[in-house]
C-alpha positions as CSV (number, residue, x, y, z in Angstrom):
1,M,-0.5,11.0,17.6
2,K,1.1,14.4,17.8
3,G,1.5,16.4,14.7
4,R,-1.0,13.9,12.3
5,Q,-2.9,16.5,10.0
6,T,-6.0,17.0,11.4
7,T,-7.8,17.3,7.9
8,V,-6.9,14.7,5.2
9,T,-8.4,14.6,1.9
10,I,-10.8,11.9,0.9
11,L,-12.0,11.3,-3.1
12,M,-15.0,9.8,-3.5
13,A,-15.3,8.0,-7.0
14,D,-19.4,6.9,-7.6
15,D,-21.7,7.6,-9.9
16,D,-25.0,7.0,-7.5
17,E,-25.9,11.1,-6.1
18,D,-27.4,9.0,-2.9
19,D,-24.9,7.3,-1.8
20,C,-22.6,10.3,-2.5
21,M,-25.1,12.5,-0.1
22,L,-25.2,9.7,2.2
23,A,-21.6,9.4,2.5
24,S,-20.9,13.1,2.9
25,E,-23.6,13.1,5.4
26,A,-22.4,9.7,7.5
27,L,-18.8,11.2,7.5
28,A,-20.0,14.8,8.8
29,E,-22.2,12.7,11.3
30,S,-19.3,10.5,12.1
31,R,-17.1,13.9,13.2
32,L,-14.7,13.2,11.2
33,A,-12.8,16.7,10.2
34,N,-11.9,15.5,6.5
35,E,-12.6,17.4,3.1
36,L,-14.8,15.0,0.9
37,H,-14.1,15.9,-2.8
38,I,-17.0,13.6,-5.5
39,V,-16.3,12.6,-8.7
40,R,-19.2,10.9,-10.8
41,D,-17.0,8.3,-12.7
42,G,-13.5,6.8,-13.2
43,E,-12.6,8.9,-16.4
44,E,-13.0,12.4,-13.8
45,L,-11.3,10.5,-11.0
46,M,-8.4,9.7,-13.4
47,D,-8.6,13.9,-14.2
48,Y,-8.7,14.5,-10.5
49,L,-5.9,12.7,-9.7
50,Y,-3.7,13.8,-12.8
51,H,-5.0,17.9,-12.8
52,R,-6.8,17.2,-15.9
53,G,-9.5,18.9,-17.3
54,K,-11.7,20.7,-14.8
55,Y,-8.9,19.6,-12.4
56,T,-5.8,21.7,-13.7
57,E,-6.2,24.0,-10.8
58,G,-4.5,22.0,-7.8
59,K,-6.2,23.9,-5.1
60,N,-9.6,22.5,-6.9
61,S,-8.1,18.7,-6.3
62,P,-5.7,18.5,-3.2
63,R,-4.1,15.1,-3.5
64,P,-6.6,12.5,-1.5
65,G,-5.1,10.7,1.8
66,L,-7.7,8.2,1.2
67,I,-10.0,6.8,-2.1
68,L,-13.7,5.5,-1.4
69,L,-13.6,3.6,-4.9
70,D,-17.2,1.9,-6.2
71,L,-16.7,-0.8,-8.6
72,N,-19.8,0.1,-10.9
73,M,-19.3,3.6,-12.9
74,P,-19.9,4.7,-16.3
75,K,-17.2,5.5,-18.6
76,K,-14.6,3.8,-16.4
77,D,-15.4,1.2,-14.1
78,G,-13.8,1.2,-10.6
79,R,-11.7,-1.8,-11.6
80,E,-9.5,0.1,-14.4
81,A,-9.4,3.0,-12.3
82,L,-8.0,0.7,-9.6
83,K,-5.6,-0.8,-12.0
84,E,-4.2,2.8,-13.4
85,I,-3.8,4.5,-9.7
86,K,-2.1,1.4,-8.9
87,A,0.3,1.0,-11.9
88,D,1.3,5.0,-11.3
89,T,4.5,5.2,-9.0
90,N,3.0,9.1,-7.7
91,L,-0.3,7.3,-6.8
92,K,0.0,4.1,-5.6
93,Q,0.4,4.9,-2.1
94,I,-3.0,6.1,-1.4
95,P,-5.1,3.9,-0.1
96,V,-7.9,2.9,-2.1
97,I,-11.1,1.4,-0.4
98,V,-13.9,-0.5,-2.9
99,L,-16.6,0.9,-1.1
100,T,-19.4,-1.3,-3.3
101,T,-23.1,-3.1,-3.0
102,S,-21.1,-6.1,-5.0
103,R,-20.9,-9.3,-3.0
104,A,-19.1,-11.6,-5.9
105,E,-16.3,-13.3,-4.8
106,E,-14.6,-12.4,-8.2
107,D,-14.8,-8.5,-7.5
108,I,-13.3,-9.0,-3.7
109,C,-11.0,-11.6,-5.4
110,R,-10.0,-9.0,-8.3
111,T,-9.8,-5.8,-6.2
112,Y,-7.3,-6.8,-3.9
113,D,-5.4,-8.7,-6.7
114,L,-5.4,-4.9,-8.6
115,G,-3.7,-3.4,-5.2
116,A,-7.3,-2.4,-3.1
117,N,-6.4,-1.9,0.2
118,S,-9.7,-2.5,1.9
119,F,-13.5,-4.0,0.0
120,I,-16.3,-2.5,2.1
121,I,-20.0,-4.2,1.0
122,K,-22.6,-0.6,1.2
123,P,-24.4,-0.8,4.4
124,V,-27.8,-0.4,3.4
125,T,-28.7,2.0,6.5
126,F,-28.1,5.3,7.4
127,A,-26.5,4.8,10.9
128,S,-24.7,1.6,9.3
129,L,-22.6,3.6,7.2
130,V,-22.2,6.3,9.7
131,E,-20.6,3.3,11.5
132,V,-17.9,2.5,8.5
133,M,-17.2,5.9,8.1
134,K,-16.4,6.6,11.8
135,T,-14.3,3.1,11.7
136,I,-12.6,3.9,8.3
137,G,-11.6,7.7,10.2
138,K,-10.3,5.9,13.0
139,Y,-8.6,3.2,11.4
140,W,-7.1,4.9,8.2
141,F,-6.7,8.9,10.2
142,E,-6.2,7.7,13.5
143,I,-4.2,4.4,14.0
144,V,-2.2,3.4,10.9
145,E,0.8,5.8,9.8
146,L,0.6,7.4,6.2
147,P,3.5,8.4,3.8
148,I,3.8,11.9,4.2
149,A,3.1,12.7,0.4
150,V,-0.5,11.0,0.9
151,G,-1.6,13.3,3.9
152,G,-0.5,16.7,2.7
153,T,-0.2,18.6,0.1
154,N,1.5,17.1,-2.7
155,A,0.5,19.2,-5.6
156,E,3.9,19.7,-7.2
157,H,4.7,15.9,-7.1
158,S,0.8,15.3,-8.8
159,N,1.5,18.0,-11.2
160,Q,4.5,16.2,-12.6
161,S,2.9,12.9,-13.5
162,S,0.1,15.2,-15.2
163,S,1.5,15.3,-18.5
164,G,1.3,11.0,-18.5
């Protein structure tokens, strides 16, 4: 595991403040050395990824190595954002984990069809959420090999796509 990045940016798209706070605390509790950025809806998620609006400076929006995506958000929901991410050649390699309260079979099937890498139903207890974060961290940052561009500073590459 030499040469692995010690810090990978996680981008969480979720409009529920409590869920975001709990996820942030669970990430810290799981002892993952990750930087967590939070956006509140699908439009803000796409602004972050394309360095638009308040995210025009790349240092405010480092390329995420992983996206945690809620499905039910205002403005642009997670399904629409996922479809857009996976259709973009510069973004499609970023792993997207759907983290939602939905248990609907239709949501599970549709998000995988759209290119989601995982579908996780939000745990109801903080202890369970910590375990989920530990498992996500172990799997995505210790076991799997991610493309170099995904885990690193790919601001120049990402900025090229911001005009589209």
